N, C-alpha and C positions, 0 to 999 in steps of 0.2 A: 560043148564048143565055147560057151561063155566062160567056163572055168579056165580053159586053155588061154583065152585072151587075157584074163585077169593075171594069170601066172606070167605070161609074156610081158605085160605092162609092169608088173612088179620087178621082173628081171631087168628090164630096161631102166627102171628108176634106180635100182641098186647100182647098176654099172655106171650110170650117169653121175651119181653122187659119190662114186668111189674116190677116195683120196690117195689113189695110187701115185707114187712118185717115180720118176725116171732118174737114172743115175748118169751124171755127167762128170767129166774130169777136166779140171782147169790146170793147165801147166804153164809155168813161167820161170824165168831166171831172176835171181836176186843176189847181188854181190858175188856172182860167179857160181852160186849154188843153184841146182835145178830142183824145182818143187812140183809136185802133182797133188792136187787136192780133189778128193771125191765129193761131189755135191749131189744131193737128192732133192729134186724140185719137180713141180707139176709140168713145166714146159721149158723149152729151150730158151725162150726169151728171158725168163727169170734166171736161168743158169748163166746166160751171157752177162746180165747185169751184175750178178754176184761175182762172176769171174773177173770182170773189169774192176769192180770194187776191191777185190782181193789184190789184184795187180797194182792198182793205184795206191793202195795202202802200203805197198812195199817199196815204192819209189817216189822220190820228190818230183821227178820230171815226167811221170806217167808210166804206162805199162811198157814192158820190155819183153818181146817174144811171148806175149800172152796168147794162149790158144785154148779153145774149148773143144773137147772131144766127146 
């Protein structure tokens, strides 16, 4: 029984420290062209920040139809 609990604790520790990344798609328009960029990050908040940064980098006046999927 003790061995089973050690195995379970080890499995929980491994999954909690897993650096698994989720895939998100940032889409936007720039000068009449449509772009989709795939991003892999740990959570949606990071993906939102990266997507807005990408959109703002493409336009002088801010994002234009910037969408995160």
